[in-house]
Backbone as CSV, one residue per row, in Angstrom:
resi,resn,N_x,N_y,N_z,CA_x,CA_y,CA_z,C_x,C_y,C_z
1,MET,10.429,-49.019,14.568,10.797,-48.006,13.599,12.087,-48.397,12.887
2,ASN,12.115,-48.218,11.569,13.329,-48.549,10.833,14.263,-47.343,10.749
3,ILE,15.465,-47.583,10.283,16.480,-46.534,10.212,16.019,-45.390,9.314
4,GLY,15.435,-45.723,8.180,14.985,-44.686,7.250,13.985,-43.728,7.878
5,TYR,13.053,-44.279,8.636,12.067,-43.441,9.319,12.757,-42.512,10.313
6,LYS,13.739,-43.045,11.020,14.446,-42.247,12.019,15.278,-41.139,11.375
7,ILE,15.883,-41.443,10.226,16.639,-40.416,9.501,15.699,-39.276,9.117
8,LYS,14.586,-39.641,8.523,13.614,-38.635,8.066,13.063,-37.835,9.249
9,GLU,12.726,-38.528,10.310,12.165,-37.874,11.493,13.133,-36.825,12.050
10,ARG,14.396,-37.223,12.218,15.387,-36.308,12.789,15.720,-35.180,11.815
11,ARG,15.786,-35.489,10.530,16.062,-34.456,9.518,14.989,-33.377,9.572
12,LYS,13.746,-33.791,9.673,12.642,-32.827,9.738,12.653,-32.041,11.047
13,GLU,13.046,-32.696,12.146,13.163,-31.979,13.420,14.161,-30.830,13.309
14,LEU,15.221,-31.048,12.529,16.261,-30.041,12.350,15.946,-29.095,11.186
15,ASP,14.782,-29.295,10.564,14.343,-28.468,9.446,15.345,-28.483,8.295
16,LEU,15.841,-29.687,7.983,16.773,-29.874,6.870,16.051,-30.520,5.698
17,THR,16.431,-30.140,4.496,15.939,-30.844,3.316,16.833,-32.055,3.066
18,GLN,16.392,-32.924,2.180,17.235,-34.068,1.810,18.510,-33.579,1.135
19,VAL,18.412,-32.523,0.363,19.592,-31.952,-0.304,20.584,-31.441,0.736
20,GLU,20.097,-30.707,1.744,20.984,-30.158,2.777,21.664,-31.269,3.579
21,LEU,20.902,-32.295,3.948,21.502,-33.413,4.673,22.537,-34.107,3.786
22,GLY,22.200,-34.318,2.541,23.137,-34.934,1.612,24.435,-34.157,1.495
23,GLN,24.338,-32.838,1.452,25.535,-32.004,1.367,26.398,-32.164,2.618
24,ARG,25.765,-32.292,3.763,26.515,-32.435,5.022,27.317,-33.732,5.078
25,ILE,26.812,-34.776,4.407,27.491,-36.070,4.484,28.046,-36.525,3.133
26,HIS,28.041,-35.617,2.178,28.598,-35.897,0.849,27.887,-37.058,0.146
27,LYS,26.570,-37.013,0.208,25.732,-37.981,-0.503,24.686,-37.202,-1.281
28,SER,24.154,-37.810,-2.325,23.112,-37.133,-3.096,21.779,-37.177,-2.352
29,SER,20.893,-36.275,-2.727,19.554,-36.283,-2.127,18.824,-37.581,-2.470
30,GLN,19.174,-38.182,-3.603,18.552,-39.457,-3.989,18.944,-40.564,-3.008
31,VAL,20.203,-40.563,-2.560,20.653,-41.548,-1.570,19.863,-41.358,-0.281
32,ILE,19.723,-40.098,0.156,18.963,-39.808,1.375,17.523,-40.283,1.205
33,SER,16.933,-39.986,0.082,15.560,-40.407,-0.200,15.426,-41.931,-0.161
34,ASN,16.380,-42.626,-0.777,16.342,-44.089,-0.780,16.458,-44.655,0.627
35,TRP,17.319,-44.052,1.454,17.434,-44.500,2.846,16.118,-44.290,3.575
36,GLU,15.561,-43.089,3.423,14.337,-42.751,4.160,13.158,-43.627,3.744
37,ARG,13.088,-43.992,2.491,11.977,-44.821,2.016,12.238,-46.318,2.183
38,GLY,13.438,-46.649,2.676,13.747,-48.047,2.903,14.151,-48.803,1.655
39,TYR,14.444,-48.064,0.578,14.852,-48.717,-0.668,16.274,-49.244,-0.595
40,THR,17.083,-48.623,0.251,18.465,-49.064,0.445,18.584,-49.577,1.865
41,THR,18.951,-50.816,2.007,19.114,-51.389,3.333,20.596,-51.603,3.589
42,GLY,20.959,-51.836,4.817,22.350,-52.114,5.145,23.243,-50.902,4.994
43,ILE,22.884,-49.790,5.620,23.703,-48.590,5.569,25.037,-48.876,6.254
44,VAL,26.138,-48.559,5.588,27.466,-48.863,6.131,27.764,-47.996,7.352
45,SER,28.662,-48.488,8.203,28.944,-47.814,9.465,29.492,-46.402,9.272
46,GLU,30.303,-46.180,8.239,30.825,-44.823,7.988,29.672,-43.856,7.724
47,ASP,28.692,-44.311,6.944,27.536,-43.459,6.660,26.708,-43.216,7.918
48,LEU,26.574,-44.237,8.760,25.856,-44.052,10.024,26.564,-43.045,10.916
49,GLN,27.895,-43.098,10.950,28.653,-42.129,11.753,28.449,-40.727,11.216
50,GLN,28.485,-40.574,9.901,28.283,-39.255,9.309,26.868,-38.749,9.573
51,LEU,25.890,-39.634,9.474,24.512,-39.250,9.797,24.395,-38.839,11.251
52,SER,25.035,-39.605,12.120,25.022,-39.307,13.549,25.557,-37.906,13.814
53,THR,26.668,-37.578,13.189,27.277,-36.262,13.370,26.400,-35.170,12.766
54,ALA,25.958,-35.378,11.525,25.164,-34.363,10.824,23.828,-34.084,11.517
55,LEU,23.253,-35.121,12.121,21.944,-34.970,12.757,22.040,-34.797,14.275
56,SER,23.276,-34.729,14.791,23.528,-34.510,16.227,22.793,-35.508,17.120
57,VAL,22.937,-36.766,16.773,22.373,-37.846,17.585,23.411,-38.954,17.714
58,PRO,23.343,-39.746,18.790,24.259,-40.884,18.892,23.865,-41.950,17.868
59,ILE,24.823,-42.777,17.501,24.534,-43.835,16.528,23.409,-44.744,17.024
60,ASP,23.326,-44.952,18.330,22.277,-45.850,18.817,20.873,-45.264,18.644
61,TYR,20.769,-44.020,18.217,19.474,-43.475,17.793,18.971,-44.286,16.596
62,PHE,19.909,-44.646,15.716,19.560,-45.427,14.528,19.607,-46.929,14.794
63,VAL,20.613,-47.348,15.579,20.847,-48.766,15.846,20.900,-48.959,17.361
64,PRO,19.761,-49.258,17.981,19.746,-49.421,19.437,20.771,-50.454,19.902
65,GLY,21.473,-50.097,20.974,22.451,-51.011,21.534,23.836,-50.850,20.961
66,HIS,23.995,-50.006,19.921,25.313,-49.779,19.341,26.180,-49.085,20.380
67,LYS,27.441,-49.462,20.459,28.351,-48.929,21.474,29.095,-47.683,21.011
68,GLY,28.814,-47.188,19.808,29.520,-46.026,19.293,29.165,-44.756,20.044
69,VAL,29.917,-43.710,19.745,29.723,-42.423,20.387,29.560,-41.378,19.298
70,SER,28.576,-40.521,19.436,28.386,-39.464,18.444,29.364,-38.337,18.703
71,ALA,29.505,-37.450,17.728,30.405,-36.308,17.888,29.951,-35.433,19.046
72,GLU,28.655,-35.344,19.252,28.123,-34.508,20.316,28.550,-35.011,21.693
73,HIS,28.709,-36.311,21.845,29.035,-36.908,23.128,30.489,-37.352,23.212
74,SER,31.278,-36.883,22.285,32.660,-37.325,22.195,33.608,-36.235,22.669
75,SER,34.786,-36.654,23.130,35.804,-35.678,23.498,36.820,-35.522,22.377
76,ILE,36.522,-36.034,21.208,37.414,-35.932,20.055,37.383,-34.497,19.527
77,ASP,38.565,-33.983,19.206,38.691,-32.638,18.652,37.821,-32.528,17.388
78,PRO,37.036,-31.470,17.262,36.170,-31.318,16.080,36.945,-31.281,14.769
79,ARG,38.203,-30.819,14.823,39.011,-30.809,13.605,39.299,-32.228,13.137
80,LEU,39.514,-33.124,14.091,39.738,-34.526,13.746,38.461,-35.137,13.180
81,GLU,37.338,-34.814,13.784,36.048,-35.300,13.273,35.872,-34.883,11.808
82,GLU,36.207,-33.628,11.511,36.077,-33.129,10.137,37.033,-33.865,9.204
83,LEU,38.261,-34.085,9.656,39.237,-34.802,8.836,38.755,-36.225,8.545
84,ILE,38.232,-36.890,9.559,37.722,-38.245,9.375,36.577,-38.241,8.367
85,ARG,35.737,-37.209,8.441,34.584,-37.127,7.543,35.009,-36.913,6.098
86,ILE,36.010,-36.044,5.870,36.354,-35.705,4.481,37.468,-36.564,3.892
87,TYR,38.221,-37.284,4.739,39.381,-38.040,4.258,39.063,-38.947,3.050
88,PRO,37.970,-39.709,3.081,37.709,-40.583,1.928,37.516,-39.828,0.617
89,HIS,37.233,-38.549,0.691,36.953,-37.761,-0.508,38.169,-36.966,-0.998
90,LEU,39.286,-37.053,-0.267,40.496,-36.331,-0.654,41.216,-37.042,-1.797
91,ASP,41.954,-36.263,-2.576,42.763,-36.881,-3.627,44.041,-37.455,-3.011
92,ASP,44.775,-38.227,-3.800,45.975,-38.901,-3.292,47.021,-37.926,-2.757
93,LYS,47.183,-36.778,-3.404,48.179,-35.804,-2.963,47.835,-35.282,-1.561
94,ALA,46.574,-34.997,-1.311,46.153,-34.509,0.008,46.350,-35.591,1.070
95,LYS,46.044,-36.838,0.719,46.243,-37.944,1.667,47.730,-38.131,1.977
96,GLU,48.597,-37.989,0.971,50.038,-38.098,1.187,50.525,-36.998,2.122
97,LEU,49.976,-35.792,1.990,50.343,-34.683,2.864,49.972,-34.996,4.317
98,ILE,48.788,-35.516,4.519,48.359,-35.890,5.866,49.263,-36.992,6.423
99,ASP,49.587,-37.976,5.605,50.488,-39.052,6.035,51.855,-38.499,6.432
100,ALA,52.351,-37.521,5.676,53.647,-36.914,5.982,53.600,-36.184,7.325
101,ILE,52.525,-35.503,7.593,52.370,-34.798,8.877,52.359,-35.806,10.026
102,ILE,51.673,-36.904,9.845,51.629,-37.947,10.877,53.025,-38.525,11.099
103,ASP,53.761,-38.771,10.012,55.136,-39.290,10.134,56.035,-38.322,10.898
104,ILE,55.915,-37.021,10.598,56.714,-36.017,11.317,56.374,-36.045,12.795
105,TYR,55.110,-36.126,13.111,54.688,-36.173,14.513,55.287,-37.395,15.221
106,LYS,55.226,-38.547,14.559,55.748,-39.776,15.171,57.242,-39.682,15.431
107,ARG,57.976,-39.048,14.519,59.432,-38.920,14.682,59.807,-37.961,15.800
108,HIS,58.957,-37.013,16.087,59.267,-35.997,17.090,58.524,-36.234,18.395
109,LYS,57.935,-37.341,18.531,57.157,-37.686,19.713,58.032,-38.092,20.861
C-alpha cells in the first residue's frame, strides 16, 4: 500500500472530507487529492508529521519503520504541538514575539 492510499483510508475512517483534512494541516483539498491519488510523491517530513497528528496515527502508519512518534503517543504538551504546527505560517512579528519569550526563559532559567 502506498502513502496516498493510507491517507485516504484513514481520512475515511475518521469521516473527514479532503477539505476538512486540508484545513487541519493548512493544505488545500487539491494537495490532499494529489497525495491520495499518488500524483505527488515524496511528501516532506513536516507534512507527514501534520498528517500523523491530524489523523491520530503514528508516522510509521505511513512509513513503516520510521522512528518518529505521533502526537497521540507523545508526552509533548499539546500547546507545543500546536505551536510547531502553526509556526511556519506565522508572520515575522509573531515569530519575533515567540523568540523573545524563549530568550526571557533562557535568561531566567
